[in-house]
C-alpha positions as CSV (number, residue, x, y, z in Angstrom):
1,M,0.0,-0.1,0.1
2,K,1.2,3.5,-0.8
3,H,1.2,6.2,1.7
4,E,2.0,10.0,0.8
5,F,3.3,12.2,3.2
6,L,4.8,15.8,3.2
7,I,8.2,16.5,4.8
8,K,9.6,19.9,5.4
9,S,13.6,20.8,4.9
10,D,15.9,23.1,3.4
11,C,18.7,20.3,3.2
12,L,18.7,18.5,0.1
13,A,21.1,16.3,1.2
14,C,19.3,15.2,4.2
15,L,16.4,14.5,2.2
16,G,18.3,12.0,0.3
17,I,19.7,10.4,3.6
18,V,16.0,10.2,5.2
19,K,15.1,8.3,1.8
20,E,17.7,5.8,2.3
21,V,16.8,5.6,6.2
22,I,13.2,4.8,5.2
23,K,13.9,2.4,2.6
24,K,15.8,0.1,5.4
25,I,12.5,0.2,7.7
26,D,11.0,-3.2,7.8
27,G,8.1,-3.7,5.4
28,V,9.2,-0.7,3.2
29,K,9.4,-1.7,-0.5
30,E,10.4,1.4,-2.2
31,A,10.6,5.2,-0.9
32,E,10.6,8.4,-3.0
33,I,10.6,12.0,-2.1
34,D,10.1,14.9,-4.6
35,L,12.7,17.3,-3.8
36,K,10.6,20.5,-5.1
37,T,7.6,19.8,-3.3
38,G,8.6,17.6,-0.1
39,K,6.2,14.8,-1.0
40,V,7.2,11.5,0.3
41,I,5.8,8.3,-1.2
42,I,6.4,5.1,0.7
43,D,5.3,1.6,-0.8
44,Y,4.7,0.0,2.6
45,E,3.8,-3.8,3.3
46,G,4.0,-4.1,7.1
47,D,2.1,-4.0,10.3
48,F,2.1,-0.6,10.8
49,N,-0.8,1.9,9.9
50,R,-0.1,5.4,8.4
51,E,0.2,7.2,11.6
52,E,2.5,4.4,13.0
53,L,4.9,4.7,9.9
54,A,5.1,8.3,10.5
55,G,6.1,8.0,14.2
56,V,8.6,5.0,13.1
57,V,10.3,7.6,10.4
58,K,10.4,10.3,13.2
59,E,12.1,8.3,15.5
60,K,14.8,7.2,13.2
61,T,15.3,10.3,11.2
62,G,13.9,13.3,13.5
63,Y,11.8,14.5,10.7
64,N,8.2,14.6,11.0
65,L,6.2,13.5,8.3
66,E,2.6,15.4,7.7
């Protein structure tokens, strides 16, 4: 299932790192970040719902996904 979020950051390099961290979360098949809009699309097949997945990303990266 694909989940869409928004992420706010002026650091393009940081977003590249965030993308790679998201990809390492169990159940994540793919993660894409549109650097212009801050749109994050996560293809996820795991046990977490949308809010829980956003919480895991916050815990691992420090970035809020809205």
